[in-house]
TIVODO-759915 format. One record per residue (C-alpha): x, y, z; residue in one letter. Coordinates in steps of 0.1 Angstrom, whole numbers, plus 5000, padded with zeros to 4 digits. Layout:
N
XYZA
...
END
This chain:
153
825211496582M
827611716558A
830811626552E
832511906568P
835212126540T
838612126540P
840212336555P
842412636536R
845612646560D
846812296574Y
849712486593R
849812376631F
850112686649Q
851612706683P
848512796707H
847112426693E
849412226716H
848912216750L
852712216768R
852212316804K
852512066828S
848912156845R
846812156810E
847811776810F
846811746842R
843711836840R
843011666809V
844211326827Y
842111456858E
839011426836R
839211116832R
837811056796R
839610846772S
838710586746V
841310376723S
841610136696D
844909976681R
846610276676W
846410476699L
844210686732I
842510916736V
842111136767Y
839611476762A
838311746785C
836312066774E
837212376768S
836112736758D
838212846735L
837112806694P
839512556686Y
841012276696S
844512206716R
846411866712V
849311756733G
851411366728L
853011196757S
855110916744V
856810656772S
860410536764R
859010206764K
858410306734V
861510326721G
864710526723Q
864610916710A
864410856678T
861710636675Q
859510806701R
860311176679N
858511006649R
856410886666L
855211256675R
855411396639R
853411116629L
850711166653Y
851411566652R
850811556614E
847711326614A
846111586639F
847011846614R
845711676582L
842211546602T
841711906622R
839012046600H
837111676608E
837311706650I
834811886674P
836112256682T
836612306721G
838412046727L
841611976747D
843211656740L
846011416747I
847311146719L
849310836734I
850410636706P
849610226720R
852910056715G
855810036693S
854209956662D
853910206636E
850910296617P
850410466588T
849910816583L
846210646566E
844910436598D
845710786621L
843710976598K
841310756599H
841010696637S
842111046651L
838911156644P
836910886652R
838110856687L
837511216692V
834111206683R
833310956704H
834911146731V
832911416723A
829711226724R
831011086758K
831611426777L
828611566760V
826311306770A
827711316808E
827111726810K
823911676799A
823811396824K
825511636853R
822211886844E
819211656842G
819011726806E
818811456770A
822111486751P
821911696717P
822311456690A
824811636676E
827911666704P
830211926696M
830612146665P
833312076638V
834012406627V
836412396597P
839712666599T
841112806582P
844312646564V
846612616531A
847812296514A
849211976525P
852711896525A
853211586506E
854211246535G
856111246561L
860311306560A
END
């Protein structure tokens, strides 16, 4: 498989956010998720040419400052790995526990989990339609982006 080319512009656009409760509800109702030590990812298909992300951080994680820090960290991981993630998905990222992972851990974990859940969605769709699932589940389309900002303050 060819290595995806990193984008030129890493900005996180407002249209790439899930914001409305009905958007979150639609993803949760699809009931497709995968997880690892740091993260739970819920996903569902969308007809958009890009993937969107929403974050859900429970009060069990800690005070508002800790929750906001985790949101920034997970959003940054998505922003930096967006070019490795299949397009046409709505994603909800849920931090698992209050332990704060490193950005490198998330940059490794997030694309792997999203590809896994994308394979699940494609296999399920193929099964519903009575077809064999394709070898490559969803296209990874590079989005135009600029140089990444260093670190997270």
